[in-house]
N, C-alpha and C positions, 0 to 999 in steps of 0.2 A: 667452039672454039672461036667463031666467028664474033658472037656477042662478048668473049672476054676481049677480045683485040676491038671492039668498038668500046666498051668501058675503060679499056686501057686508054685509050686515045682520048678520051672523054676525059680520064684521069689527068692525063698530060696537060690539056687543055684547063683544068683547074687550075692545075701546079702553076702552069705558065702565067696564069693572072693572079696567081698570089704574088708574084715578084713585081708587081707594078705598085699593089696595095696591102697593106694591113688588115686583120680582120679589128672593127671597131665596135663598140656597143651600141651605136647605132644602127648597125647593117644588122640586126635583130629582125626588122623587119622582114628579111627575106626569106625566114621560115616560116610564113605565112603560107606558102604552098605544101606545108605537112597536114594541115589541117583534113582532117575526113578518116574515113573507113577504105584502108588498102589490102587485096587479095592476091592471092599467088596460088594458084591450083598445082598442083605436085602428082605422080602416079597415084599415091596410095589416100593422100593429106591433102589440105587445105590451110595455108598460114595466112594470117591477118595481123594489122596491125592498124590499131585506132587513134587517131591523134588529137587531141582537144586542146585549147588554148585556155590554160588557167587564168591569167594576169600579164600582164604586160612582159613580165619578164621571167615568164614560165610555161613551158610547152610540156602537156603530159602524154606519155605512150604508152601502150598495153597490146602484147604481142603475144597470140592465140595459136595453139596448133590443132585442128580440128579433124577428126577420122571417123567420118561414118557420123554415129550421134555422141561420139564423146568428143569433147574440146578439154583441153591443157591449156592454162595460163603459161607461156613460156618465159615470158620476162614484163618489166615496168621499166620504161625509158624516161629522161626528161631531158629537156635542152632549156638552157639555164642563163639568164644575162645575170652578173653579179659585179661590184667594182673592180673583181681582180679581172674580168673578162668574158667570153663566151664559153660556155661548158657541154656537152652530154653525159650523161651518167645511164649506166645500165645497173638494175638491182642486185643480179646477178653477180657482178665484179666488185667485189666490196675490198675496200682499205682491209689490210690484215691487222691491223693495229687500231684502228679506228670502229672497225666494223661497218662504216658508213660505204656508200656505192662509190667506187673510183671515179674520179672525174677526167674526162679527155677533153683538154684543149682544143677548142675550134679554129684551125689554124689556117681553113680556107672559107669563106663563106659568099657565095656569088649567086644571082640570079639561078643557075645551075646545078645549084648544090653546095655541099659543105664536105669537108676532111676536118675529124678529130680526132690528136692521138693522145694518147699517153704511153711511153715508152716504157714504163715502170709496170706496166700491166701484165698480167700473166696470159692470159689471151681475151680478147686481142689488142693488140697494140694498134691499130688505126682501122677507123670508122668513116666509109663514106656512104653519104647519101645523095643520088641525083636524080633529076628531076629530067623525063627525055622532053615532058610537054605536061600537060595541066593532068593527064589522065594516066601517064607512067611514070614509076617511081622506083630506080634500083636502091637496095641495101647491101652495102657490100663491108666484110668483117673481116680482117687478115691481122696475121701476124704467126710468131713461132709460140707452138706450145713444144716445150722442152726441144728437142733438136729438130720438132719436123715442122716445116711452114703450112698454115692452111688459111683457106678461107673460103668463105662461103657467100655467095651471090643469090640475094632476094629479089625478084623482078615482080614488082606489085603493080595490079591495076587498079585506078579509085572506082569504087560501087558507085 
């Protein structure tokens, strides 16, 4: 509960910072903190996110769930800089018309993290990444699934 309250207060800070300035393509460099291998140990498995910078306009991420000697690729993510703005995509969340990953518009991007939204997404509708420091990163996915609100918080440590 304390972690959730701390995360909520940090999210409030990000939202307040958003009121002062809009996200621009020049802000893309704030995502440099993504680079690396991130790890979260759970009771029966380990979650991992690996992020690499592909070029000046694309970050590529891969998430894994590891249980004992088995590993399962969970998803592939991208952070994109386009003429239309900055976007986050998840391979598993597809546009039903095109079959391509839905784009989540990055609405807030600061040195402490980012918030991406797509209110038309089935789930999640909001994605937040927050860096507590250079070794700790939280990934937060939230939204409605049918009539139920759901959220997932992953607390990673840099390897």
